[in-house]
N, C-alpha and C positions, 0 to 999 in steps of 0.2 A: 426568469430564474437566473440567478447569478452564476457566473462561470466558476469552474472548479478552482481556477487560479485565484480569483478574488475571494472565494470562500476560504481557501487554505491560508491566504495572507492574513486573515483576521481571526484565525483559530487561536485560542489562548495558548501561550507557551511556545509558539513556533518562532523562535528567535535564535540568534547565535549566542555564544558564551557571554558576550558583553551586553546582551539584551537588545541588540539591533535586529530589525527584521531580516530574514534570510533573503538573498537575491532572488529575483524572479527565475533566473536560469536554474537555480538549485531546486526551487519549488516545482518547476516544470519537469525536471529530471525525476523527482519522486512521483509526480502525477503520471508521467509517461510509464514509469515502472509499474505503478498501480494499475494503469489501464492494460498493460501487457499481461499482468497477472490475471485480471478479470477475463480478458479475451481468451487466454489459454485455458481457463476453467469453463468459460461459457461455450467455447467451440473446441473441445478436447481432441477431436479427430482431424482437425485441419493442420496441414504442415505449417502454413504461415498464417498467423492471425492478422489478416489484412482488413478485417471488418472494423468498422468504426464502433466505438463504445456506445451502446444504447443509452439514451438520456436517463432511463430509469436506474442506471448504475452510477450516475455521477456522484451521488452522496456516498456510495460505497468506495468509489475511487478516492475521494477526499479522505475518507476514514482509513483506508489502507495506506495512503500517503502519510497521514499523521502517524500511524502505527510504525511505519518504516523510519520516519524522521526521528521519532522518540527512541528508536533502537540504535541509532548511530552511536558507535563507540562501545556498545554492549550487545552487538548482534548475537541473536540466538540465546541470550542469557535471560533467564526468568527469575533467578534468585541469586543473591550475593551476600555473603557474610564476611566481614573484614578480618577479625582477629584469628579465627580458626580456619580461614580461607575455605569456605564452602561455596561452590558455584553449581548452579543447575542451568541447563540449556534446553530450550524448546526444540522439538524435532521438526519444526516447520519454519519456512521463510516468512510466511504470513500467518497470522492467527487463524487456526482452523474454523473458529466460530464465524469469522468474517467470510471465509471461503464458502461456508455452508449456505450463505445467502445468495450464492450464484447458482442459477438454474442452468445446467449444461444442456446443450442442444446438439443433436446429431441428425444427419440427413442420410439419404440413400445414395449409393454410388450411381453415377450417371452412365 
């Protein structure tokens, strides 16, 4: 299976404004952010999400990273009309439909 970074590199539309590929460091930032979002939802009762991301969530990590990259410059904005200036903003950092694909896990106190 391809790494999340290599998958994200070849995702259509992941470029800067001039059409050049985004630097690896930028892509890794968004992948790390996506992994943290998944881990916080997967293990909601742990203070620190020190767990490694399960392999089964790699595709979701890439999908959330893509979602975050495409929102840069219009964070939380879901609708925009120019002349009468109408804007609508989403109430979540990450699309709730993507978050609903994460199965939370809880344990018993030791």
